[in-house]
C-alpha positions in Angstrom: -60.5 -27.8 -7.5 -60.9 -31.6 -7.1 -60.9 -33.3 -3.7 -57.5 -34.9 -4.4 -55.9 -31.5 -5.1 -57.4 -30.0 -1.9 -56.2 -33.0 0.1 -52.7 -32.5 -1.3 -52.8 -28.8 -0.2 -54.1 -29.8 3.3 -51.2 -32.3 3.7 -48.6 -29.6 3.1 -46.5 -28.5 6.0 -48.2 -25.5 7.6 -45.7 -22.8 6.5 -45.6 -24.2 2.9 -49.4 -23.9 2.7 -49.4 -20.4 4.0 -46.7 -19.3 1.6 -48.8 -20.8 -1.3 -52.0 -19.1 -0.2 -50.2 -15.8 0.4 -48.9 -15.8 -3.2 -52.4 -16.4 -4.5 -53.8 -13.7 -2.3 -51.2 -11.1 -3.4 -51.8 -12.0 -7.1 -55.6 -11.4 -6.9 -55.9 -8.9 -4.0 -52.8 -6.7 -4.1 -54.4 -3.8 -2.2 -54.1 -3.9 1.6 -57.8 -3.8 2.0 -60.4 -5.6 4.1 -64.1 -5.6 3.4 -66.2 -4.5 6.4 -69.7 -6.0 6.5 -72.4 -5.5 9.0 -74.9 -8.2 9.6 -78.3 -7.4 11.1 -81.0 -9.9 12.1 -84.2 -8.3 10.8 -86.4 -11.2 11.9 -85.0 -13.3 14.8 -86.1 -16.7 16.0 -89.1 -18.9 15.4 -87.6 -20.7 12.4 -89.3 -23.9 11.4 -86.0 -25.6 10.3 -84.0 -28.0 12.5 -80.4 -26.8 11.8 -78.8 -28.4 14.8 -76.3 -25.5 15.3 -78.9 -22.7 15.2 -80.3 -20.9 18.2 -83.1 -19.5 16.0 -84.9 -22.9 15.4 -88.3 -23.0 17.1 -87.6 -26.7 17.8 -85.0 -26.0 20.5 -85.2 -24.2 23.8 -82.5 -21.5 23.5 -81.9 -18.0 24.9 -83.1 -16.6 21.6 -86.8 -15.5 21.6 -88.9 -15.2 18.5 -89.5 -11.7 17.2 -91.4 -10.0 14.4 -89.8 -8.5 11.4 -88.2 -5.2 12.4 -89.7 -1.9 11.3 -88.1 -0.4 8.2 -87.2 2.8 10.0 -85.3 0.9 12.6 -83.4 -1.1 10.0 -82.5 2.1 8.1 -81.2 3.6 11.3 -79.0 0.6 11.8 -77.8 0.7 8.2 -76.9 4.4 8.4 -75.0 3.8 11.7 -73.1 0.9 10.0 -72.2 3.1 7.0 -71.0 6.0 9.3 -68.8 3.5 11.1 -67.1 2.2 8.0 -69.2 -0.7 6.8 -69.5 -1.0 3.1 -71.9 -4.0 2.9 -75.1 -4.3 4.9 -76.4 -7.8 5.2 -79.9 -8.5 6.5 -80.9 -11.9 7.8 -84.3 -13.4 8.6 -85.0 -16.6 10.3 -87.3 -18.1 7.7 -87.4 -21.4 5.8 -87.7 -19.1 2.7 -89.7 -16.3 1.1 -92.5 -16.5 -1.4 -93.6 -13.9 -4.0 -96.9 -12.3 -3.3 -96.7 -12.5 0.5 -96.8 -9.5 2.7 -93.5 -10.2 4.4 -91.7 -10.6 1.0 -93.2 -7.3 -0.2 -91.9 -5.7 3.1 -88.4 -7.1 2.5 -88.3 -5.8 -1.0 -89.3 -2.3 0.2 -86.6 -2.5 2.9 -84.0 -3.5 0.4 -84.9 -0.7 -2.0 -84.5 1.9 0.9 -81.1 0.4 2.1 -79.8 0.3 -1.4 -80.4 4.1 -1.7 -77.8 4.6 1.1 -75.0 3.7 -1.3 -74.0 0.5 0.5 -73.7 -3.0 -1.0 -76.9 -4.9 0.0 -76.8 -8.6 1.0 -79.7 -10.6 2.2 -80.1 -14.1 3.7 -83.7 -15.1 3.8 -83.6 -18.9 3.3 -84.7 -20.7 0.2 -85.5 -18.7 -3.0 -87.3 -19.6 -6.2 -86.6 -18.1 -9.6 -89.2 -15.3 -9.2 -88.1 -14.3 -5.7 -84.4 -14.2 -6.7 -85.2 -11.9 -9.7 -87.3 -9.5 -7.6 -84.6 -9.2 -4.9 -82.1 -8.4 -7.7 -84.4 -5.7 -9.1 -84.9 -4.3 -5.6 -81.2 -3.7 -5.2 -79.6 -6.8 -3.6 -76.0 -7.2 -4.8 -75.2 -10.5 -3.0 -77.2 -13.3 -1.5 -75.9 -15.4 1.4 -76.8 -19.0 1.6 -74.1 -21.2 3.2 -73.7 -24.9 2.3 -72.3 -25.4 5.8 -70.5 -28.7 5.2 -70.0 -31.6 2.8 -73.0 -33.1 1.0 -72.4 -36.4 2.9 -72.4 -34.8 6.3 -75.2 -32.3 5.7 -78.0 -34.8 6.5 -76.4 -35.3 10.0 -77.0 -31.6 10.9 -80.2 -30.7 9.1 -83.2 -32.9 8.1 -85.9 -30.4 7.1 -84.2 -29.5 3.8 -81.5 -31.1 1.7 -78.1 -30.1 0.5 -79.6 -30.0 -3.0 -82.2 -27.5 -1.8 -79.2 -25.2 -0.9 -77.7 -25.6 -4.4 -81.0 -24.9 -6.0 -81.4 -21.6 -4.2 -77.8 -20.7 -5.2 -78.5 -21.5 -8.8 -81.5 -19.2 -8.8 -79.4 -16.4 -7.2 -76.8 -16.7 -9.9 -79.4 -16.9 -12.7 -81.0 -13.7 -11.4 -77.6 -11.9 -11.7 -76.8 -11.6 -8.0 -73.5 -12.6 -6.5 -73.3 -15.7 -4.4 -72.0 -15.5 -0.8 -71.7 -19.1 0.4 -69.3 -20.8 2.8 -69.3 -23.2 5.7 -69.1 -23.8 9.4 -66.2 -25.6 11.1 -67.0 -27.7 14.2 -70.2 -29.4 13.2 -68.8 -32.9 14.0 -67.4 -33.2 10.6 -64.0 -34.6 9.7 -61.2 -33.1 7.5 -62.6 -34.8 4.4 -66.0 -33.1 4.9 -64.3 -29.7 5.1 -62.4 -30.3 1.9 -65.5 -31.6 0.1 -67.3 -28.5 1.1 -64.6 -26.4 -0.5 -64.6 -28.7 -3.5 -68.3 -27.9 -4.0 -67.8 -24.2 -3.6 -64.9 -24.1 -6.0 -67.0 -25.9 -8.6 -69.6 -23.1 -8.8 -69.8 -21.4 -12.1 -69.6 -18.4 -11.7 -67.4 -18.7 -8.6 -68.8 -17.4 -5.3 -68.2 -13.7 -4.8 -67.5 -14.3 -1.1 -66.9 -17.3 1.0 -67.5 -17.0 4.8 -65.5 -19.3 7.0 -67.4 -19.7 10.3 -66.4 -21.5 13.5 -69.2 -23.0 15.4 -70.3 -21.0 18.5 -72.1 -23.6 20.6 -75.4 -22.3 21.8 -77.1 -23.8 24.9 -80.3 -25.7 24.0 -79.2 -26.7 20.5 -78.0 -30.3 19.7 -74.5 -28.8 19.1 -74.3 -27.2 22.5 -71.5 -29.5 23.7 -69.4 -29.5 20.5 -65.7 -28.8 21.0 -64.1 -25.8 19.4 -62.0 -26.1 16.2 -58.2 -26.0 16.5 -56.8 -22.6 15.6 -54.4 -24.0 13.1 -57.3 -25.8 11.4 -59.1 -22.5 10.9 -56.0 -21.0 9.3 -55.6 -24.0 7.1 -59.2 -23.7 5.9 -58.8 -20.0 5.2 -55.6 -20.7 3.2 -57.1 -23.5 1.2 -60.3 -21.5 0.5 -58.0 -18.7 -0.8 -56.2 -21.0 -3.2 -59.3 -22.9 -4.3 -61.4 -19.8 -5.0 -58.8 -17.1 -5.6 -61.2 -14.3 -6.8 -63.6 -14.6 -3.8 -63.5 -12.5 -0.7 -62.8 -15.0 2.1 -64.7 -13.8 5.1 -63.5 -14.4 8.7 -67.0 -14.8 10.1 -68.6 -16.4 13.2 -66.3 -17.4 16.0 -64.0 -14.4 15.6 -64.9 -13.1 19.0 -63.0 -16.1 20.5 -59.9 -15.4 18.3 -56.9 -13.4 19.5 -55.6 -10.6 17.5 -52.6 -12.8 16.6 -54.8 -15.5 15.2 -56.9 -13.1 13.2 -53.7 -11.6 11.8 -52.5 -15.0 10.7 -55.9 -15.5 9.0 -55.5 -12.2 7.2 -52.0 -13.2 6.1 -53.3 -16.6 4.9 -56.0 -15.0 2.7 -58.9 -13.6 4.6 -59.9 -10.2 3.4 -63.4 -9.6 4.7 -65.0 -9.6 8.2 -68.3 -9.1 9.8 -67.9 -5.8 11.6 -69.9 -4.6 14.6 -71.0 -5.7 18.0 -73.2 -8.6 17.0 -73.9 -11.2 14.3 -77.3 -12.9 14.0 -77.4 -14.2 17.6 -73.8 -14.2 18.8 -71.4 -11.5 19.9 -68.7 -10.0 17.6 -65.5 -8.0 18.3 -66.3 -4.3 18.9 -65.9 -1.9 16.0 -63.2 0.1 17.8 -61.1 -3.0 18.4 -61.4 -4.0 14.8 -60.4 -0.6 13.6 -57.4 -0.6 16.0 -56.3 -4.0 14.7 -56.6 -3.0 11.1 -54.5 0.1 11.8 -51.8 -2.0 13.5 -51.6 -4.2 10.4 -51.7 -1.3 7.9 -55.0 -2.5 6.4 -57.7 -0.2 5.2 -61.4 -0.7 4.7 -62.5 -1.6 1.2 -64.8 1.0 -0.5 -68.4 0.0 -1.3 -69.2 -0.9 -4.9 -72.9 -0.5 -5.5 -72.2 -1.4 -9.2 -70.7 -4.7 -8.2 -71.1 -7.2 -11.0 -71.2 -10.9 -10.1 -68.3 -13.0 -11.2 -68.5 -14.2 -14.8 -69.1 -17.9 -15.7 -66.3 -19.9 -17.2 -67.0 -21.6 -20.5 -64.8 -24.5 -19.6 -66.7 -25.4 -16.4 -70.2 -26.9 -16.0 -72.9 -24.6 -14.6 -74.0 -27.1 -12.0 -71.7 -27.9 -9.0 -70.5 -31.5 -9.1 -71.4 -33.5 -6.0 -68.7 -36.1 -5.2 
C-alpha cells in the first residue's frame, strides 16, 4: 500500500479502523488460531553493531554479558521443551553482524538447524546480514523463515543505527526470498520515530514481492545502558492501530505481537488479537527481555477460544505477484 493510503487508514476513527482490520483478518484467517513461536538467543551479546535500542551491542554497558555460541545439545533440549509446550516455530537468534560461508560458526549453525528441523518444527533464524550463498545454505539446512526486521522508516533508520544501512537490510531480505525462504520482517515502535515513520515502515513491508510471511510488531523495551534507555513507552492505542494497519496492508502475513508484550494487560493483548494479530512469541524470555509465562498465555488463549496453530514444516513462502516490482520502493 502507498503512504497516502496508509495515512488515510490511520486517520480513521479508532472503531472504524478496527472494524476494517477485523474484516480483512476474518477473510484471510478464518480459523481461531494463534501461532506460538519460541525465540532462543543461541549467541548472546558482544555484537559489533551500534543499534541504539539493543542490549547486545558491545558498544554499550548493559546488563547483558557476551557469551559463546550455545552447545547444540543444549539448543536441542530447549527446542524439544518448546515443542512439548505447544510451540510450532523455533527461532534462533545470534548477536552477530552477519554470517559468512566457510567459517566455523556458520558450519555450526547449519548443523544446529538441520538437527532442529528434524524435530518437526518450523525453523526460523536471525543471524544478521546474509549473502546469496549463506541464504541458500540455510534454506538447504532446513530454515523455513528468516527474521530480519527493518525496524523503522528508511528516513529514520540512520538515527538509530550507523554501522549498516537500511539498504543493507533490504539486500539481506532479497537474498532470503531468492533462496526460497519466507521473510519475517517487522518493526519497533518507540524509537523516537513519528507516525509518518511508522506508516512508511509498513509501506516498505507491504511493497515486498513476495509479501512477508510474518510481520512482528515490537514495542521498545528500554534497556539501561543503551542510548534508548530513557525513551517513553508507546501509547496502547497506537500499538493497536499499528497492528490493525499491518493486518490491512499485508493481509496474508501472520502479524506477530512481539517484544513489549510483557507490559501489556490481557485486555490490551485481546484487543490486538481482535485487530489482526495472530502470532506471539511464547515462553519466558525473548532475546534479552522477559516475556509472559507460557501458562498465562495458554490461559488467555483458552479464555478467548483461540487454539495454537499447527506446525507446517512444508511451509512454502508466499508467491510473488506479477503486477508488483520485485524490489521494495523506497519513498
